[in-house]
C-alpha positions as CSV (number, residue, x, y, z in Angstrom):
1,X,109.5,71.0,115.6
2,X,108.9,73.8,113.1
3,X,106.6,73.3,110.2
4,X,108.1,74.8,107.0
5,X,107.2,75.6,103.4
6,X,109.7,75.9,100.6
7,X,108.8,78.4,97.9
8,X,111.0,78.6,94.8
9,X,110.2,78.5,91.1
10,X,113.2,76.2,90.3
11,X,112.6,72.6,91.2
12,X,116.3,71.8,91.5
13,X,116.7,74.5,94.1
14,X,113.8,73.2,96.1
15,X,115.1,69.6,95.8
16,X,118.6,70.6,96.9
17,X,117.3,72.6,99.9
18,X,114.8,69.9,101.0
19,X,117.6,67.2,100.9
20,X,119.9,69.4,103.0
21,X,117.1,70.1,105.5
22,X,116.1,66.5,105.8
23,X,119.7,65.3,106.2
24,X,120.8,68.0,108.7
25,X,117.9,69.9,110.4
26,X,115.8,67.6,112.6
27,X,114.0,70.6,114.0
28,X,112.4,71.4,110.6
29,X,109.4,69.5,109.1
30,X,108.7,70.4,105.5
31,X,104.9,70.4,105.0
32,X,104.7,71.8,101.5
33,X,106.7,72.9,98.5
34,X,105.5,75.6,96.0
35,X,106.8,76.8,92.6
36,X,105.3,80.3,92.6
37,X,103.9,83.0,94.8
38,X,100.2,82.1,94.2
39,X,100.8,78.5,95.3
40,X,102.8,79.9,98.3
41,X,99.9,82.0,99.5
42,X,97.5,79.1,99.3
43,X,99.9,76.7,101.1
44,X,100.6,79.3,103.9
45,X,96.9,79.8,104.5
46,X,96.3,76.0,104.5
47,X,99.3,74.8,106.6
48,X,99.9,77.9,108.9
49,X,103.7,77.2,109.0
50,X,106.1,78.5,111.6
51,X,108.7,79.3,108.9
52,X,108.9,79.7,105.1
53,X,112.0,79.5,102.9
54,X,111.2,82.0,100.2
55,X,113.0,82.7,96.9
56,X,113.0,86.4,96.0
57,X,113.3,86.2,92.2
58,X,110.3,84.4,90.8
59,X,108.3,85.1,87.6
60,X,104.9,86.8,87.7
61,X,105.1,87.4,91.5
62,X,108.3,87.8,93.3
63,X,108.8,87.0,97.0
64,X,108.2,90.5,98.3
65,X,105.0,90.9,96.3
66,X,103.8,87.5,97.6
67,X,104.3,88.6,101.2
68,X,102.4,91.9,100.6
69,X,99.4,89.8,99.5
70,X,99.2,88.0,102.8
71,X,96.9,89.6,105.4
72,X,99.0,88.1,108.3
73,X,102.6,87.0,108.6
74,X,102.7,85.0,111.7
75,X,105.7,83.0,110.6
76,X,109.5,83.5,110.3
77,X,110.9,84.2,106.9
78,X,114.2,83.0,105.5
79,X,115.0,84.5,102.1
80,X,116.9,82.3,99.7
81,X,118.6,84.5,97.2
82,X,121.4,85.1,94.7
83,X,120.9,88.8,95.2
84,X,123.8,91.3,95.3
85,X,125.4,92.6,98.5
86,X,123.2,95.7,98.7
87,X,120.0,93.7,98.7
88,X,121.4,91.3,101.3
89,X,122.2,94.3,103.5
90,X,118.6,95.5,103.1
91,X,117.4,92.1,104.3
92,X,119.8,92.3,107.3
93,X,118.4,95.8,108.2
94,X,115.1,94.1,108.8
95,X,116.8,91.4,110.9
96,X,115.5,88.6,108.6
97,X,117.5,85.5,108.0
98,X,118.7,84.7,104.5
99,X,120.6,81.9,102.7
100,X,122.7,82.6,99.6
101,X,122.3,80.1,96.8
102,X,123.8,77.5,96.5
103,X,122.9,77.0,100.1
104,X,125.8,76.1,102.4
105,X,125.0,73.4,105.0
106,X,126.9,75.3,107.8
107,X,124.9,78.4,107.1
108,X,121.7,76.4,107.0
109,X,122.4,74.9,110.4
110,X,123.1,78.4,111.8
111,X,119.9,79.7,110.5
112,X,117.9,76.7,111.8
113,X,119.4,77.2,115.3
114,X,118.4,80.9,115.3
115,X,114.9,80.0,114.2
116,X,114.5,77.5,117.1
117,X,115.8,80.1,119.6
118,X,114.1,83.2,118.2
119,X,111.4,85.1,120.1
120,X,109.9,87.7,117.8
121,X,108.4,90.8,119.5
122,X,107.8,93.1,116.5
123,X,105.5,92.8,113.6
124,X,106.8,91.2,110.4
125,X,105.0,94.0,108.5
126,X,107.3,96.6,110.2
127,X,110.4,94.6,109.3
128,X,109.3,94.1,105.7
129,X,108.7,97.9,105.4
130,X,112.3,98.6,106.4
131,X,113.5,96.1,103.8
132,X,111.2,97.3,101.0
133,X,112.0,101.0,101.6
134,X,115.7,100.2,101.1
135,X,115.2,98.1,98.0
136,X,112.8,100.7,96.5
137,X,114.9,103.7,97.1
138,X,118.3,102.1,96.6
139,X,121.3,104.2,97.6
140,X,119.3,107.4,97.5
141,X,117.9,106.9,100.9
142,X,119.8,105.9,104.1
143,X,117.9,103.6,106.5
144,X,115.9,105.4,109.2
145,X,115.4,102.3,111.4
146,X,116.9,98.8,111.9
147,X,115.4,95.8,113.5
148,X,117.8,94.7,116.3
149,X,117.9,91.1,117.6
150,X,118.1,90.9,121.4
151,X,117.9,88.0,123.9
152,X,114.3,88.9,124.4
153,X,113.3,89.1,120.7
154,X,113.5,92.0,118.2
155,X,113.2,95.7,118.6
156,X,112.9,98.5,116.0
157,X,115.7,101.1,116.6
158,X,115.8,104.6,115.1
159,X,119.3,105.1,113.8
160,X,119.6,108.8,114.5
161,X,119.0,108.1,118.2
162,X,122.1,105.9,118.5
163,X,125.0,107.7,120.1
164,X,127.5,104.9,120.1
165,X,127.9,101.1,120.3
166,X,130.4,99.1,122.3
167,X,131.5,95.5,121.9
168,X,130.8,93.1,124.8
169,X,132.1,89.8,123.6
170,X,129.9,88.6,120.8
171,X,127.2,91.0,121.8
172,X,126.9,94.8,121.3
173,X,125.6,97.3,123.8
174,X,123.8,100.2,122.0
175,X,123.7,103.5,123.8
176,X,120.9,106.1,122.9
177,X,120.3,109.8,123.3
178,X,117.7,108.8,125.9
179,X,116.7,105.7,127.7
180,X,118.6,102.6,128.9
181,X,121.1,100.8,126.7
182,X,120.1,97.8,124.6
183,X,122.1,94.6,124.4
184,X,122.0,93.2,120.9
185,X,122.7,89.7,119.8
186,X,125.2,90.7,117.0
187,X,128.9,91.6,117.0
188,X,130.1,95.2,116.6
189,X,131.5,94.2,113.2
190,X,128.0,93.1,112.2
191,X,126.7,96.6,113.0
192,X,129.7,98.3,111.4
193,X,128.9,96.5,108.1
194,X,125.2,97.1,108.5
195,X,125.5,100.9,109.1
196,X,128.0,101.7,106.3
197,X,127.1,105.0,104.9
198,X,124.9,106.0,107.9
199,X,127.5,108.2,109.6
200,X,129.1,105.8,112.0
201,X,132.9,105.3,112.5
202,X,134.8,102.5,114.2
203,X,137.2,104.3,116.4
204,X,138.4,101.2,118.3
205,X,137.8,97.5,118.3
206,X,135.4,98.1,121.2
207,X,133.6,101.2,119.9
208,X,131.5,102.4,117.0
209,X,130.4,106.0,117.2
210,X,127.7,108.1,115.5
211,X,129.8,111.0,114.2
212,X,126.9,113.4,114.8
213,X,127.5,113.0,118.5
214,X,131.3,113.6,118.6
215,X,131.9,116.8,120.5
216,X,135.7,116.8,120.8
217,X,138.9,115.0,119.9
218,X,141.5,114.8,122.7
219,X,145.1,114.4,121.7
220,X,147.1,111.3,122.8
221,X,148.8,108.2,121.5
222,X,145.6,107.3,119.7
223,X,143.7,109.9,121.5
224,X,140.1,110.0,122.7
225,X,136.8,111.4,121.7
226,X,134.3,113.1,123.9
227,X,130.7,112.6,122.9
228,X,127.9,115.1,123.5
229,X,126.7,113.0,126.5
230,X,130.2,113.6,128.0
231,X,131.2,110.0,127.6
232,X,134.9,109.7,126.7
233,X,136.1,106.8,124.5
234,X,139.6,105.7,123.5
235,X,140.7,105.9,119.8
236,X,142.9,103.1,118.5
237,X,146.3,104.4,117.2
238,X,145.6,102.9,113.7
239,X,142.3,104.7,113.5
240,X,143.6,108.2,114.6
241,X,144.6,109.7,111.3
242,X,141.4,108.5,109.5
243,X,139.2,109.9,112.3
244,X,140.9,113.3,112.3
245,X,140.6,113.5,108.5
246,X,136.9,112.6,108.8
247,X,136.4,115.2,111.6
248,X,138.0,117.9,109.4
249,X,135.7,117.1,106.5
250,X,132.5,117.3,108.6
251,X,133.6,120.4,110.7
252,X,131.5,123.4,109.9
253,X,133.2,125.9,107.5
254,X,133.7,129.4,108.9
């Protein structure tokens, strides 16, 4: 059983979420409800919950500011938000769970199951810094790190050290410039969406490559790419033209 606190300035949102949790999520025990960040801080210090469901947009003190005021964050955070896709992507970069309002019961159950299974191995402060950097700098700054969920917990990964990713069922194997690969608990499509604008290209259903490490394109039906680590990967026929066009754009001008 996970003790939880709901923090949202709109009572109807709190009521709706509480009813859905009580009706569908037997693993969650709601110990307090708060209407603002100040109440939230006091309730967290009093009840020491395992998880908080936190609204982002609140008057006087938003959800991020509230979290910055807490000396320790030894609990899981599920953001409840009506934010745009860019902000949601920033939340995903930090590997936080989120629910879009109005909350869908299927999504709520999926989040609850992840909360029960999750083993966190990195500090919430590090994850929050990734998120806040993105929200503060907007599109001007590409992410430097992402928090990656694995079967063992969470790991912070430096994006520029990723050479390529390969699909293994519903998991993704991440290959780095050095060190052993990391098996992540997300699909390759999840990472493709997450790393948009970060220099990665989906060359095949099974492969997402960091274009910085593409050494050579080898002709063929779809062709192949050779990476700087000498690994050779197939290119899907439907991806061939787009890949060649991209390679021509990034090739050094002489």
